[in-house]
N, C-alpha and C positions, 0 to 999 in steps of 0.2 A: 504494500500500500504506500509506503514511504517512497519507493522508487517511482511509483506512478505519479504521486504528487510532486516529486522532484522534477519530473519531466514535463509537467503541465505548463510552466511558463514558456518552454520552447515550443510546445504545440500551439499555445495561444499566440505566440509571436508569429508562427508560421501562418496561421489562419488570418491574423491581422494583415500580414504582408500580402496574402492572396486577395483579401477584400480590397486592399488599396489598388492592387494590380487590376483586379476585375472591374472595379469602379472606374479606374482611369481608362481602361479599354472601352467600356460602354459609353463613357463621355466622348471619347474620340469618335466612335461609330456614330453617335448622335450628331456630333458636329459635322461629320462628313455628309449626313443626310440633310441637315437643316441649313448649313451655310450656302449651298447652291440655290436653295429657294430664296434665302435672304438676298443673295446677289441678284437674282432675277427680279425681285420686287424693287430693289434699289435701281436697277437699270430702267425698269418701267416708269419710274418717277423722275428720271434724269432727262436732261436736255439731249437732243440728238447729237450735238457736238461732243459733249462729255462722253456719251456712250460710244460714239464712233472712234474717239481717240483713246479709249480704254482707261479713262480716269475713274470710272465707277468701280468701287470694290464692294463694301457692305453698307454703304450709306449713299443716298441720292446726291448727285451733284447738279446744281442749278435746277432745283425742284420745279417740276412742271407736270400738268395733267393732260398734256397734248395727246399722248397716245390713248389715254382712257377716254378723252372727249371724242376722238375719232372713232374708237371702237363703239362707244355708246351711241354715236350718231348713225351707225349702220343698222338698219332694220334687219338685214340678213343675219347679222350676228345674233340678235335676240331671237330671231325665228329659228335659227339652228339650235340655240340653247333650249328653246321650247321643245324641239323635236327630241333632243337628248333627254330632257326631263320626262317627256312622255314615254320614251323608250325605257327609262328606269322604272317609271310608275307601272308599266305593263310587264316588263321583262323580269324584274326582281321578284314580285309575287308569283309569277308563273314559274320561274326557276325553282323557288322554294317549294311550291306545291308539288311539282313533278319530282323534285328530288326526294321529298318526304314519301311520296307514293311508291317510288322505286326502291328507296333505301329500306323501308320497313320490311317487305317480304325477303329482301336479300340478306337482312340481318338475322333471319331465322336459321335454325339448324337444319341439316339435311333431313332429319327425321320429320320435321314439320313441313318442309318445302323440298320435295325430292329433287327437283330440277334446279335448285338454288345455284349449285356450282356451275352448271351449264350457262345459265343466264348471267352469272357474275363474270364468267370468262368472255361472253359476248360483249358485255359492256366494257370490260377491260380492253378488249381488242380495238375498240373504237378510239381508245387513247393512244394506241400505237400506230394505227393505220388510218389513212384518210382516202376517201374515194376519188379525190382530185377536184381541182377548181371547176373544170368544165361540167362534170356531172352535178356538182353542187349547184352551180348557176342554172343549169338546165332544169333541175328539179324545182327550184324556186320559180323559174319562169313558167313551167307547165302548170303550176298551181296558181298562176296569175297573182303572184305576190309582189312582183316588181313595182318599185316606186310607191310602196305602202309601208306603214310602220311595222306591219307583220313580217316583212322581209328581214327586218333587223332583229326581230324577237324570236320567231318560231324556229329558225335553223339551229339555234343554240339553246333551245328550251330545256334540254336535259343535260346539264353540266356533269359529266361523268366523274370528274375529280371530286366535285361536291358530294356526289352520291357515295363515293368511297369513304369520304370523311364522315358522313352522317351515318352510314350503316355501321361503321366501327363505333361511333358514339352510341347508337341504339343497342349494340351488343354489350355495352357496359351498363345499361340500365338493369337494375336488380330484377331477376326473374320472378321474385316473390310478388312484385307489383303486378306483373302480368297475370300470374296465377291467381292472385286475389281478385282481379277484375273478372277473369273467366269464371271463377266460383260464384261471383255475384250475378252471372248471366250476361256479361258484356261480350259483344262480338269483337272481331279484330278491328273493325272500323271504329267502334267506340273506344277500344283500348288504345288505338293509335292516337286519336285526337284528345282523349281525356287523360292519358297516362304518358305516352312517349313524347308527344309534342310539348306539353308544359314543362317536363323535366329537361328538355333539350334546348331551352332558350339560349344558353351560351353558344352551342354549336350553330343554331339557326341564325343568331346575330352575326356570327363569324361568316357564315355562308352568304348572308345578305350583303355584307360588306364586300365580299369577293365578287358577287354578282353585280353590285352597283359600280364597282371600279372597272370591271370588265366591260359593261355596257357603256360607261362614260368614256373610256379610253379607246373604244373601237372606232376606227376611221376607214379601214380598207373596205369593209363591206358596204359602207355608205357610198363610197365612190363607185362601186360596181353595181349596186342594186338600185340606186336612186338616179333616175334619168333627169329629174328636175332639180336643179341646184337649191330650190326653195325647200326641198325635203331632206337636205343634207343634215345629219347630226353635227354637233358642234365640232368634234375633232376632224370630221371630213371637211367642214368649212375652213377650219384653220389650216388644214393641209393644202387646200386649193389657193387660199389667199396668201398665207405666210410662206409656205414651202415652194409651191409651184409658181407663185406670183401671177396667178391668173386674174387679170383685170377686166376680162370680157363682160362680167356681170356688173361692173361699176359704171356710174355716171362719170361725165367728164370732170365735174367738180370734185367728186370723191377720189378719182385717180390723181388729180392735182394735189389734193390735201395729203394723200398717201405719200406723194413724192417729197413733201416737205417734212415728213416724219422719218426719223432714223429707223432703218429696218430692224435694228436690234431692240429699240424701245418698243416698237409695235409688236414684235414677237414676244418680248418679255411680258407686256401687258396682257396679251391674249392667252399666253401660257398660264399666267397667274389667275386670270379670270376663269380659265377652263378648269383649273384644279381646285378653285375655291369651294364649289359645292361639296366635293368629296372631303376636303379638309374640314368643312363645317359639320359634315355628318359623322366623321370619325369619333369625336369626343363622346357622342351619345352611345356608341357601340364599343368603346374602348374597354369598359369594365367586363364585357363578355368575351373580348377578342382572345386574350391569352388563354383563359380557361377553356374556351371552346376548342381551340387548336390542340391544346395538350390532351384534353379528355377524348377528343375525337381521333387521336392517333395512338392511343395506348395499346389497343388490342387489334391484331390484324385479322 
């Protein structure tokens, strides 16, 4: 016992050193994530000359709202943001609903669901192989979904990765809860919505955040599936205006105003405005995020 107590200061010193190292590492990683966003915000509020000459670091130089005024004056920007918000409002609940309905039976044992392994492998194969861009586009076209909001929502309605996370979470739910519900006469449908879904709020909040980010950041499908630029989601709009510099849909005055604004400040302002809704939604889901990821990946 005395030997153990005699070695305790060394052990404590070791853990104190680890805590300092671990805290320093996490602070460094946090700064790596946050500083680029701070730089983008600083550039967006700086003058075109300061941004073009590289004077802006982490604080605006020659503070101005010119880029935000130009962005706010464009009806197409707000229209594309409305399309993205509509996409999230439809796509996220649909993703969660179908994920729940697929994950619940796949979380059962082979004794309860004999073909569970077969279906699980079918879903898993879709994560490894894709039918190709042309068949994907042709299928959407044949269902007359082109240039509609459903073309942005339905093709990815069942996110398989989310299904895998949620079925692992469902398998961690105590079997006693399910057995008690069955003894009381509950069906699988009642058990799913009254037992599994309420206790799975951390996992569902995490998957909701994944779905929101995925829908908000998608731009390629908007360019392919939307024939009318007025139906572009926000990221597709930013791609055409900021990256491709497509001015065909602008009036003469708008094009002249754009020429007076630094390309860097305009990009920075639209990038910041494009990420702002997700940044605003994250704090409301943060308390569920870590718990949902950890619990959803404990058991394979």
